[in-house]
C-alpha angles and dihedrals in degrees: 000000000000126000113251116260120245116259109229092197091058090046091054091048088056090051091056091043090055091051093046094049093048094049094043089075086069097049111137095357095115097238109110094172093056092048092048092046092053091051093048093051093049094046094049092049091050094047092053091057092060125095095237137112097226133176122195108233095170115027144135095307138280119334095256091053101043124030094200132056094355123173109283096018117146113230137178132046091292096232102097142055119333109248139180108219132203118190141181107175090193115015101193104028092174089053089054093046093051097041095247127147129259101046103139141177110235136194127175124187134188136167112287113280096014105091119099112247110206093193112197094347110127109181137037136179112244138196117178131180138161128257097278093061100032095109099049105057126100123185090210095050121099116264094249092053094051093047094049092049091047091049091050092049091051094045092242139122114250088242088065097052118110117207124196111219131169111241097239132135090243089066099058094105092043091052091051092050093049093050091046088063090050098248122139125242134215105205115203127184094214144350111078092168087064088046092054091049091050090054093058097039112094090204091062125084090222112102102181141006120218137176144052121308143149119316096219089051089051092057091047092050092047091062091059095040092054090051092048094050096243128127133247123185117191143173129187107251113227093182092058089045089056090049090052092049091051091051091050092049091050 
């Protein structure tokens, strides 16, 4: 009789559970940095108990800015499979701080050397749908065209579609275009990884996620979307990059 092999997926679930439990102590207490720090500490400790040779491709920032789970950090015991790791110990730190739903602990893993590294890129355009509509979307198509094709693929009327959109000034035109078609919108202040997961989860009322969000969050969401059989189309957003640079200069 052979000993059962370890299940890496279950191990990664435990990593996210540890981060979630640690950060939950800070739910609604108004201190997003403390909640994030607790999650980072718990996640790093859990990772280093795993038999993997992991490298953080998307983490909490560069080494001089974040002491834990920084970009390029080596994690794990070093005696297992080579993995590229993307982490967000608390995706939605403001949601956690203010006691709102949809703050989640996220880990993505891929074979070593295979995960997209966005480098300094900050924003990307995103379009996410579940498996039933994965073959009909086009990032270059007008909003009304995408929504009508998605509705047809789902067997719905466009008036019954629910679109996840971040409630940001950059999305004013997008919101107008969605409502012009008759679709409904769920506006969220933060948490577009959760929004992407909602779009591919048949149990959710969200049918599609649209808009511009964080690039690291896009890579994290892509790991789950690929596993769930959905589709995610993205493009790095130079206009939003310019906006970020202007804010930093100011």
